[in-house]
C-alpha positions in Angstrom: -0.1 -0.1 -0.1 1.2 3.6 -0.8 1.6 6.4 1.3 -0.6 8.5 -1.2 -3.4 6.4 -0.9 -6.9 5.7 0.8 -8.3 2.6 0.2 -12.6 2.5 0.8 -14.6 0.0 1.3 -18.4 0.4 1.2 -21.0 -1.4 3.1 -22.8 -2.1 6.1 -20.7 -4.9 7.6 -17.9 -3.9 10.2 -16.6 -7.2 10.2 -16.2 -8.0 6.5 -14.6 -4.5 6.1 -11.9 -4.8 8.9 -10.6 -8.3 7.2 -11.1 -6.8 3.4 -9.2 -3.6 4.5 -6.6 -5.6 6.3 -6.5 -7.9 3.1 -5.9 -4.8 0.9 -3.6 -2.4 2.7 -0.6 -5.5 2.5 1.5 -3.9 5.5 1.3 -7.5 7.6 3.5 -8.8 5.0 6.4 -7.1 6.1 5.4 -7.7 10.3 7.0 -10.5 12.3 4.8 -13.2 13.7 6.3 -12.3 17.0 5.2 -8.6 17.0 3.2 -7.0 19.5 0.2 -5.7 17.8 -1.8 -2.7 19.2 -5.2 -1.7 17.8 -6.4 2.0 19.2 -10.2 2.0 18.4 -12.2 5.3 19.7 -14.0 4.6 22.8 -14.1 8.5 24.2 -17.2 7.6 26.3 -19.2 4.8 27.4 -21.8 4.7 24.2 -22.4 2.0 21.8 -21.4 2.6 17.9 -24.8 3.1 16.8 -24.9 6.3 18.6 -22.1 7.7 16.3 -20.0 8.3 18.8 -17.2 5.1 19.2 -15.7 2.3 16.8 -17.6 -0.4 16.1 -16.5 -3.7 18.0 -17.4 -5.9 14.9 -14.9 -3.6 13.1 -12.1 -4.3 15.3 -13.0 -8.2 15.4 -12.8 -8.5 11.5 -9.3 -7.0 11.8 -8.4 -9.8 14.8 -9.8 -12.2 12.8 -7.5 -11.5 10.2 -4.8 -11.1 11.9 -4.7 -14.4 13.9 -6.1 -16.1 10.6 -2.3 -15.1 9.0 -0.5 -16.4 12.4 -0.1 -13.8 14.4 -1.5 -13.9 18.0 0.1 -11.2 20.2 -2.7 -8.3 20.1 -4.0 -6.1 22.5 -6.5 -3.3 22.4 -5.7 -0.1 24.1 -8.1 2.7 24.8 -8.1 5.6 27.1 -11.3 7.2 27.8 -11.8 11.1 27.9 -11.6 12.9 31.2 -14.3 12.1 33.0 -15.4 8.6 31.5 -14.0 5.5 32.6 -12.3 3.5 30.3 -13.5 -0.1 31.7 -17.0 1.0 31.5 -16.7 2.2 28.2 -14.8 -1.5 27.4 -18.1 -3.1 28.8 -21.0 -1.0 27.3 -19.2 -0.3 23.5 -18.7 -4.5 23.6 -14.9 -4.6 23.7 -15.5 -7.0 26.4 -16.7 -9.4 24.7 -14.4 -8.9 22.0 -11.2 -9.6 24.5 -13.0 -12.7 25.9 -14.2 -14.3 22.2 -10.7 -13.9 20.6 -8.2 -14.0 23.6 -7.1 -10.9 22.8 -6.3 -8.3 26.4 -7.8 -4.9 26.8 -5.6 -2.4 28.3 -7.1 0.8 30.1 -4.7 3.3 29.4 -6.3 5.4 32.0 -4.5 3.3 34.6 -1.2 3.1 32.8 2.1 5.0 33.4 4.0 7.5 31.1 6.5 8.0 29.6 8.3 11.5 28.5 8.8 11.8 24.7 10.8 15.1 22.9 8.9 16.7 19.9 10.0 19.4 17.9 8.4 21.6 20.0 9.0 20.2 23.4 8.2 17.2 25.2 4.8 15.1 25.9 4.2 12.4 27.9 2.8 9.1 26.1 1.0 6.2 28.2 4.2 3.5 28.1 2.1 0.3 26.8 1.5 2.3 23.6 5.5 2.9 23.3 5.8 -1.0 24.2 4.1 -2.0 20.8 5.7 -3.0 17.6 3.3 -2.2 16.1 0.0 0.1 16.2 -3.3 0.0 14.0 -5.4 3.3 14.8 -8.8 2.9 14.6 -10.8 6.0 14.6 -14.5 7.0 14.2 -14.9 9.9 11.4 -17.3 12.5 13.2 -17.3 16.3 14.1 -16.1 17.6 17.4 -17.2 20.6 19.4 -13.8 22.3 19.7 -12.0 20.8 16.8 -14.7 20.8 13.9 -13.8 17.3 13.3 -12.0 14.1 14.5 -10.4 11.3 12.7 -7.2 9.9 12.3 -4.7 12.6 13.8 -6.6 13.3 16.7 -7.7 9.5 17.8 -4.1 9.1 19.1 -5.0 11.6 22.3 -6.1 8.2 23.8 -2.8 7.3 24.0 -2.0 10.1 26.5 -2.9 9.8 30.4 -5.7 12.1 31.7 -3.1 14.8 33.0 -1.8 15.3 29.5 -5.1 15.6 28.2 -6.1 18.5 30.4 -2.5 20.2 29.3 -3.6 19.9 25.4 -6.8 21.5 26.2 -5.1 24.2 28.3 -2.9 24.7 25.3 -5.7 24.9 22.8 -5.5 21.2 21.3 -4.0 22.4 17.7 -0.5 22.4 18.4 -0.4 19.4 20.8 -2.4 17.2 18.2 0.3 17.8 15.6 3.1 17.4 17.9 1.6 14.0 19.4 1.3 12.7 15.6 5.1 13.8 15.1 6.1 11.3 18.2 3.9 8.6 17.5 3.1 7.2 13.8 0.8 4.3 13.4 1.6 1.6 11.3 -1.6 1.8 9.6 -4.9 3.7 10.1 -8.2 1.8 9.6 -11.3 4.4 9.5 -14.8 3.7 11.0 -17.2 5.8 8.8 -20.1 3.8 9.0 -22.5 6.3 11.1 -20.3 8.6 12.7 -22.1 11.7 13.8 -21.1 14.7 11.8 -21.6 17.4 14.5 -20.4 16.0 17.8 -17.6 13.7 19.2 -20.4 12.3 22.1 -22.8 10.7 19.2 -26.5 10.9 19.3 -26.8 12.0 15.6 -25.3 9.1 13.5 -25.6 9.7 9.6 -24.9 6.5 7.9 -21.7 6.9 5.0 -21.6 3.0 4.8 -18.0 3.7 4.5 -14.9 2.4 5.8 -11.2 3.4 5.1 -7.6 2.6 5.2 -4.2 4.5 4.7 -1.0 5.1 5.8 -0.9 9.0 6.2 -3.1 10.6 8.9 -2.8 14.0 7.4 -4.5 12.8 4.0 -6.7 10.7 5.3 -7.8 13.7 7.7 -8.1 16.1 4.5 -10.3 13.5 2.8 -12.1 13.1 6.0 -12.8 17.0 5.7 -14.6 17.0 2.8 -17.1 14.4 3.6 -18.2 16.3 6.2 -18.4 19.4 4.4 -14.9 21.1 6.0 -11.8 22.6 4.6 -8.8 21.5 5.9 -8.1 25.1 7.4 -11.5 24.7 9.2 -9.2 21.9 11.5 -5.9 23.5 12.4 -3.9 20.7 13.4 -4.0 19.2 9.4 -2.0 22.1 8.5 0.4 22.0 11.3 0.9 18.3 11.2 2.0 18.8 7.6 4.1 21.4 8.5 6.2 18.6 11.3 6.5 16.2 8.2 3.6 13.7 9.2 2.1 13.8 5.9 0.7 15.3 3.3 -2.6 17.5 2.5 -2.7 16.8 -1.1 -5.5 14.8 -2.6 -5.2 13.9 -6.1 -7.4 12.6 -8.6 -5.6 8.6 -7.8 -5.8 9.3 -4.2 -8.8 6.8 -3.7 -9.0 3.5 -4.3 -12.4 1.5 -4.0 -12.5 -2.2 -3.0 -15.9 -2.9 -4.0 -19.1 -0.7 -5.6 -20.6 -0.2 -2.7 -23.8 -1.6 -0.9 -26.5 -0.7 1.5 -27.7 1.8 -0.8 -31.4 0.8 0.5 -30.4 1.5 4.4 -29.6 4.5 3.2 -32.6 5.4 0.9 -34.6 4.7 4.0 -33.3 6.8 6.8 -34.9 9.9 7.3 -32.6 12.2 6.2 -32.7 10.7 2.5 -36.5 10.6 3.1 -37.2 14.4 3.6 -34.3 15.1 0.7 -36.1 12.7 -1.6 -38.0 15.1 -3.8 -34.9 16.6 -5.0 -33.3 13.2 -5.7 -33.2 11.4 -8.8 -31.7 8.2 -8.5 -31.3 4.9 -11.3 -29.0 2.2 -9.5 -26.6 4.8 -7.6 -23.6 3.4 -5.5 -23.7 3.8 -1.7 -20.6 6.0 -1.9 -22.2 8.7 -4.4 -25.6 8.8 -2.6 -24.2 9.5 0.8 -21.9 12.2 -0.9 -24.9 13.6 -2.2 -26.9 13.4 0.7 -24.7 15.1 2.9 -24.1 17.7 0.3 -27.6 18.8 0.6 -28.0 18.5 4.6 -25.2 20.7 4.4 -26.8 23.5 2.1 -29.9 22.7 4.0 -28.1 23.7 7.2 -26.3 26.7 5.8 -29.6 28.1 4.4 -28.6 27.8 0.7 -31.1 26.8 -1.9 -31.5 22.8 -2.8 -31.6 22.4 -6.3 -34.6 21.3 -8.2 -33.7 17.8 -9.3 -30.2 16.0 -8.9 -29.7 12.9 -11.1 -27.3 10.0 -9.8 -26.8 6.7 -10.5 -25.4 4.0 -13.0 -28.6 3.9 -15.0 -27.9 7.1 -16.5 -24.5 6.1 -17.9 -23.8 6.6 -21.4 -27.6 9.0 -21.7 -27.3 12.2 -23.1 -30.1 14.6 -21.2 -30.4 18.0 -20.1 -30.3 18.1 -16.0 -28.0 18.3 -13.1 -25.9 15.1 -12.5 -23.5 13.9 -9.7 -20.5 11.6 -10.5 -19.1 10.0 -13.5 -21.9 7.9 -14.6 -23.5 11.1 -15.6 -21.2 12.4 -18.0 -23.8 12.4 -20.8 -25.7 15.3 -18.5 -25.5 18.5 -19.5 -24.0 19.6 -16.5 -22.7 17.4 -13.9 -19.7 16.8 -10.9 -17.4 14.5 -11.8 -15.9 11.7 -9.3 -16.5 8.1 -8.3 -17.3 9.3 -5.6 -17.3 13.1 -5.7 -17.0 14.5 -2.3 -19.5 16.2 -0.5 -17.7 19.9 -0.8 -17.2 19.4 -4.6 -21.0 18.7 -4.5 -21.9 21.8 -3.0 -19.8 24.1 -4.7 -21.2 22.5 -8.1 -24.2 23.0 -7.2 -23.8 26.8 -5.5 -22.5 27.7 -9.4 -25.5 26.2 -10.9 
């Protein structure tokens, strides 16, 4: 897997997504069977993944199953919930205690872990010892909004690898630079993103939005840059992205070849039945659309509605429009025959918004 790529798996089965993304990443081919592999999900709060706040346990189960089938048997799940919640409770409520028993994988509560002072370009930061003792670290964030940083995904998820006292310090210092500095020091071997139904507004969940998307990448800056676009944000809205790029953590440069789809997408029916999709149905003419394109369009229309922007009369989308020439607005490469369309497979929500605003 190249550092300038993001692998995308579309569907609603976290277990299969975990296995497929691990297989396609290929990073494990260079690992030793004696390596201690750590999985770092997002269990910031004691709420089930259906709330849009936490990483689906089935996603981690798929990752663990793949690794164990390949012969890797030293695996741990490590997390430190936010200040004010208990990681032990989050492990229980979020389904990770069951995962631990089923797969004989220990849980490590980083709130109870000693920490080590590590040096970065901008000073010293404390990181939990158990994280530093790993041979391989897999970062498994949820793509969701955040009340202070606008978004949380790959870069910010590492904040669970530090002690509570350090989390409080990060907030005193404004979060953005410390998060960038942490990612300069701590470099995961793989990032696997749960974007099935993260809450686009708030890190504590409660308003999940279904994207039916899971991703893999090596570059957290690149991944977070793309994640911004899925939430209708610019990278300039999430200040730690630029700061991390300046520290050499990764690149913000998304290109036409960045995204690589592993499948065509599933779960469109569940997307179409969502209350949000139902409320926007009058604006969408769909024929055989993949979940990825449909979710991008729905997200774009939702953001336009929230911003008070006028919605288009009808937007055409789907493979059923391939090779057809007609007047109207279209979304995605299948609509190349439409008189006006936004390219992409899928196009990002911010690209759709920009396109529709100029019609």
